[in-house]
C-alpha positions as CSV (number, residue, x, y, z in Angstrom):
1,M,-74.8,-89.1,-12.5
2,R,-71.6,-89.1,-10.2
3,Q,-70.6,-85.8,-11.4
4,K,-74.3,-84.1,-10.6
5,T,-73.8,-86.1,-6.5
6,I,-70.4,-84.3,-6.5
7,A,-71.7,-80.8,-7.5
8,N,-75.0,-81.4,-5.5
9,S,-72.5,-81.4,-2.6
10,I,-70.1,-79.0,-3.4
11,L,-73.3,-76.7,-3.4
12,F,-74.8,-78.4,0.0
13,V,-71.4,-77.4,1.6
14,F,-71.5,-74.1,0.2
15,M,-75.0,-73.1,2.1
16,A,-74.0,-75.2,4.9
17,V,-70.7,-73.8,5.9
18,S,-70.8,-70.6,7.6
19,F,-67.9,-68.2,7.6
20,V,-66.7,-66.3,11.0
21,A,-65.1,-63.2,10.4
22,A,-62.6,-61.7,12.3
23,G,-63.2,-59.9,15.6
24,A,-63.7,-56.1,15.3
25,A,-61.6,-54.1,17.1
26,K,-62.2,-50.7,18.4
27,D,-61.9,-47.9,15.4
28,E,-58.8,-46.8,14.9
29,S,-59.0,-42.2,14.5
30,V,-56.0,-41.3,11.8
31,A,-54.9,-38.6,10.4
32,S,-53.9,-38.1,6.7
33,K,-50.7,-36.3,5.5
34,W,-50.7,-33.4,3.0
35,A,-50.0,-34.3,-0.5
36,A,-47.2,-31.8,-0.9
37,T,-46.4,-33.8,-4.3
38,L,-48.7,-35.9,-6.1
39,P,-47.4,-39.6,-5.6
40,S,-47.3,-42.4,-8.0
41,I,-49.3,-44.9,-8.2
42,D,-47.4,-47.9,-8.9
43,G,-48.4,-50.0,-6.2
44,M,-44.7,-49.2,-4.2
45,N,-44.2,-47.7,-1.2
46,T,-40.9,-45.4,-1.9
47,E,-42.7,-42.3,-1.1
48,W,-44.5,-43.0,1.9
49,S,-41.2,-43.1,3.7
50,K,-42.6,-39.5,5.8
51,V,-45.9,-40.6,6.7
52,P,-47.2,-42.5,9.7
53,M,-48.0,-45.8,9.2
54,N,-51.2,-47.2,11.2
55,T,-51.4,-50.8,11.6
56,Y,-54.2,-53.3,12.0
57,K,-53.1,-55.9,14.2
58,K,-55.4,-58.8,13.9
59,A,-54.1,-59.3,10.1
60,E,-51.0,-57.7,10.2
61,V,-51.9,-54.7,7.6
62,D,-49.9,-51.7,8.0
63,Y,-51.8,-48.2,6.0
64,A,-51.6,-44.7,5.8
65,F,-53.4,-41.9,4.0
66,M,-52.4,-38.5,2.2
67,N,-54.6,-36.0,0.5
68,N,-54.6,-32.8,-1.4
69,E,-57.2,-30.4,-2.6
70,D,-58.6,-33.1,-5.0
71,N,-57.4,-36.9,-3.7
72,L,-57.2,-39.5,-1.5
73,F,-54.1,-41.3,-1.7
74,V,-54.0,-44.8,0.2
75,L,-51.3,-47.3,1.3
76,F,-52.5,-50.7,2.2
77,I,-49.9,-53.3,3.2
78,F,-50.1,-57.1,3.3
79,R,-46.8,-58.1,6.0
80,N,-48.2,-61.4,6.6
81,P,-49.4,-64.1,3.5
82,R,-50.8,-65.2,6.0
83,F,-53.4,-63.0,6.3
84,L,-54.6,-62.9,2.5
85,S,-57.3,-65.2,2.6
86,S,-58.8,-65.2,-0.4
87,L,-57.5,-61.9,-2.0
88,Q,-57.1,-63.3,-5.0
89,W,-60.4,-63.4,-6.5
90,T,-62.5,-60.7,-4.0
91,G,-59.9,-58.1,-4.1
92,L,-59.8,-55.4,-1.6
93,T,-63.1,-53.6,-1.1
94,M,-62.6,-49.9,0.9
95,W,-66.2,-48.8,2.0
96,I,-66.8,-44.9,2.1
97,S,-68.9,-43.4,4.9
98,P,-69.8,-39.7,6.4
99,Q,-68.0,-39.5,9.8
100,G,-69.5,-40.7,13.1
101,T,-71.7,-43.5,10.3
102,K,-70.4,-47.1,9.0
103,E,-72.8,-47.6,6.5
104,K,-71.5,-50.3,3.6
105,D,-73.8,-48.1,0.8
106,L,-70.6,-47.3,-1.1
107,G,-67.6,-49.1,-2.1
108,I,-64.6,-49.2,-4.5
109,K,-63.4,-52.4,-5.1
110,L,-60.0,-53.1,-6.4
111,L,-59.0,-56.1,-8.4
112,R,-56.2,-57.6,-10.0
113,K,-56.9,-59.9,-12.9
114,Q,-54.2,-62.1,-15.1
115,I,-55.6,-61.8,-18.3
116,S,-54.1,-63.3,-22.2
117,A,-52.7,-61.0,-24.2
118,D,-55.8,-61.9,-26.8
119,E,-57.9,-60.5,-24.2
120,Y,-55.4,-57.3,-23.4
121,I,-55.4,-56.6,-27.5
122,A,-59.4,-56.9,-27.8
123,I,-59.3,-54.6,-24.4
124,M,-56.8,-51.9,-25.9
125,E,-58.9,-52.3,-28.7
126,E,-62.3,-51.3,-27.1
127,Q,-60.5,-48.7,-25.2
128,V,-59.2,-46.8,-28.2
129,G,-62.2,-47.8,-30.4
130,Q,-60.3,-49.0,-33.6
131,K,-58.1,-52.0,-34.3
132,M,-54.4,-53.0,-33.5
133,P,-51.8,-53.0,-36.3
134,E,-51.0,-56.5,-36.3
135,D,-47.6,-55.8,-36.1
136,R,-48.4,-54.2,-32.1
137,K,-50.2,-57.1,-32.1
138,A,-47.4,-59.2,-32.3
139,Q,-45.2,-56.9,-30.2
140,I,-47.9,-57.5,-27.1
141,R,-48.1,-61.8,-27.8
142,Q,-44.6,-62.1,-27.3
143,N,-46.4,-62.1,-23.7
144,K,-48.9,-64.8,-22.7
145,A,-50.2,-63.1,-19.7
146,Y,-50.3,-59.3,-18.5
147,W,-52.1,-57.8,-15.3
148,M,-54.7,-56.2,-15.4
149,F,-56.1,-53.8,-12.4
150,E,-60.1,-53.4,-12.2
151,Q,-62.0,-50.5,-10.1
152,R,-65.4,-51.4,-9.2
153,L,-68.1,-48.5,-8.0
154,I,-70.7,-50.7,-5.6
155,D,-73.6,-48.3,-5.4
156,K,-76.4,-49.9,-3.2
157,K,-78.8,-47.0,-3.4
158,A,-78.6,-46.5,-6.9
159,E,-80.8,-46.8,-9.4
160,G,-81.1,-50.9,-10.2
161,Y,-78.6,-52.1,-7.8
162,D,-78.3,-55.6,-8.2
163,K,-76.4,-57.4,-5.4
164,D,-75.5,-60.2,-7.7
165,A,-74.7,-58.8,-10.3
166,E,-70.9,-57.7,-11.4
167,P,-70.7,-53.9,-10.1
168,P,-69.5,-51.3,-12.7
169,K,-65.9,-50.5,-13.9
170,Y,-65.5,-47.1,-12.2
171,A,-62.7,-44.0,-13.3
172,G,-62.5,-42.2,-10.3
173,V,-60.0,-44.2,-8.8
174,A,-56.6,-45.5,-9.9
175,F,-54.5,-48.6,-8.0
176,R,-51.7,-50.4,-8.2
177,N,-50.9,-53.8,-6.5
178,N,-47.6,-55.2,-6.3
179,M,-45.3,-57.7,-4.1
180,V,-42.3,-56.7,-2.6
181,D,-40.2,-59.6,-0.5
182,K,-43.6,-61.1,0.7
183,A,-44.7,-58.2,1.6
184,V,-48.4,-57.4,-0.6
185,I,-49.1,-53.5,-1.5
186,Y,-52.1,-51.6,-2.6
187,E,-51.6,-48.2,-3.3
188,V,-54.7,-46.5,-4.5
189,A,-55.7,-42.7,-5.6
190,I,-59.5,-41.4,-5.4
191,S,-60.9,-38.7,-7.0
192,F,-62.5,-36.6,-4.4
193,P,-65.0,-34.7,-7.7
194,K,-65.3,-38.3,-8.8
195,L,-66.8,-39.9,-6.0
196,A,-69.1,-36.3,-5.2
197,E,-70.7,-37.0,-8.1
198,V,-71.8,-40.4,-7.1
199,A,-72.0,-39.6,-3.3
200,P,-73.6,-35.7,-3.0
201,G,-74.4,-36.3,0.3
202,L,-71.0,-36.8,1.9
203,T,-68.6,-34.4,2.6
204,L,-65.2,-34.7,0.6
205,G,-62.1,-32.7,0.8
206,P,-59.3,-30.9,3.1
207,G,-60.3,-30.7,6.8
208,S,-63.3,-33.1,6.7
209,G,-63.7,-36.4,8.2
210,L,-64.5,-40.0,6.8
211,N,-65.3,-43.3,8.0
212,V,-63.5,-45.7,6.0
213,N,-63.9,-49.6,6.2
214,F,-61.2,-52.0,4.6
215,E,-62.7,-55.7,3.6
216,W,-61.2,-58.3,2.3
217,G,-61.2,-62.6,2.2
218,G,-63.8,-64.6,2.2
219,A,-66.2,-67.5,0.7
220,T,-67.6,-65.3,-2.5
221,K,-68.9,-65.8,-5.3
222,E,-66.0,-65.5,-6.9
223,Y,-64.2,-67.4,-4.4
224,K,-67.0,-70.5,-4.2
225,E,-66.9,-70.6,-8.2
226,A,-62.9,-70.5,-8.6
227,L,-62.7,-73.3,-6.0
228,T,-65.9,-75.4,-7.9
229,R,-63.8,-75.1,-11.1
230,G,-60.4,-76.4,-9.6
231,I,-62.6,-79.2,-8.4
232,A,-64.6,-80.3,-11.5
233,Q,-60.6,-79.9,-13.0
234,G,-59.2,-82.1,-10.7
235,E,-62.3,-84.3,-11.3
236,T,-61.6,-84.8,-15.0
237,R,-57.9,-85.5,-15.1
238,A,-58.9,-88.2,-12.2
239,G,-61.6,-89.6,-14.1
240,A,-59.0,-89.2,-17.5
241,G,-56.2,-91.0,-15.8
242,Q,-58.0,-94.2,-14.2
243,A,-60.2,-97.0,-15.9
244,T,-63.0,-98.6,-14.3
245,G,-63.2,-102.6,-14.3
246,S,-67.3,-102.8,-15.1
247,L,-70.5,-101.2,-16.9
248,T,-71.5,-100.9,-13.5
249,A,-68.8,-98.7,-12.3
250,E,-68.5,-96.7,-14.8
251,R,-72.2,-96.2,-14.2
252,G,-72.1,-95.1,-11.1
253,G,-74.1,-98.1,-9.6
254,G,-71.1,-99.0,-7.2
255,G,-73.6,-96.8,-4.8
256,L,-70.5,-97.7,-1.9
257,G,-67.6,-96.1,-3.6
258,D,-69.1,-93.1,-4.6
259,V,-70.5,-92.3,-0.9
260,E,-67.2,-92.9,0.3
261,Y,-65.6,-90.7,-2.2
262,D,-67.6,-88.2,-2.0
263,S,-67.9,-87.8,2.0
264,V,-64.1,-87.5,1.8
265,K,-63.8,-85.0,-0.8
266,M,-66.4,-83.0,0.9
267,A,-64.8,-83.5,4.0
268,R,-61.8,-81.9,2.5
269,L,-64.3,-79.5,1.1
270,R,-65.5,-78.1,4.3
271,R,-62.4,-77.7,6.3
272,Q,-60.8,-75.7,3.6
273,L,-63.9,-73.3,3.5
274,Q,-63.9,-73.0,7.2
275,Q,-60.6,-71.5,7.3
276,V,-60.9,-68.9,4.5
277,K,-62.0,-65.8,7.0
278,Q,-63.4,-62.3,5.9
279,Y,-61.6,-59.4,8.1
280,D,-62.5,-55.9,8.0
281,F,-61.9,-52.8,9.8
282,W,-63.4,-49.6,10.3
283,V,-60.8,-46.0,10.5
284,E,-62.3,-42.7,11.1
285,L,-59.9,-40.9,9.0
286,N,-59.4,-36.7,9.4
287,L,-58.4,-35.5,5.8
288,A,-55.6,-33.2,6.1
289,Q,-55.1,-29.1,5.1
290,N,-52.6,-27.2,3.5
291,K,-50.2,-25.3,5.7
């Protein structure tokens, strides 16, 4: 009964607390630089030293663009960990809209997840369509965990779109994410031909223009689920380490004790949720032409 009360209280907090997005700044108009050579998508900024950097000051992030005939390359750097918000759970989403518009209909969600060695093996076997040799499995299992980089496509105009369903994986993008000192770096490559397949009305390629929105953070469904799991695990550990003094207390009949406990727990949870900000900003992007 007590666990049910806590779960219901958590749900109430999730529904009741409103989250204020960071204030919108005036849209930046930026130019992409022509990519004479293809950058290695490794989550590092070593190949971007000659590319002009732009800054979104409210979240202390730097970003830059390069392109060639077929690809858009993006570098996005979080300089201050304070503004990561719930990035670990939400990922970084890039919304792409026609020039002169701000439509969040087509988005690319970039997620970095930690998976077990066995999960990694299962993914690799699914990709190649056959079982992996046992000696290779043993080699993989020498590491307990691996990082997986997922690209997912949010297409709100697609037939059967469900906002509550997990977006499908998308092969038209590659990205890597790294941490250098305190900076968190995203490096992204987006295929123009692949993007044109899902957005035929979008003008792409050298010399054209796009509007791009960067979005991350906030108390999303993924973050709430992770927070709920953490609270539930904490409750389980606390319960295992304590013994109640009477049958009445074990059955939750104490009443006042539970109410006081829930109130403290919920107040702390509410404060935590209020601090989880969502950030997003638009950029007017002019794609470079080969000169």
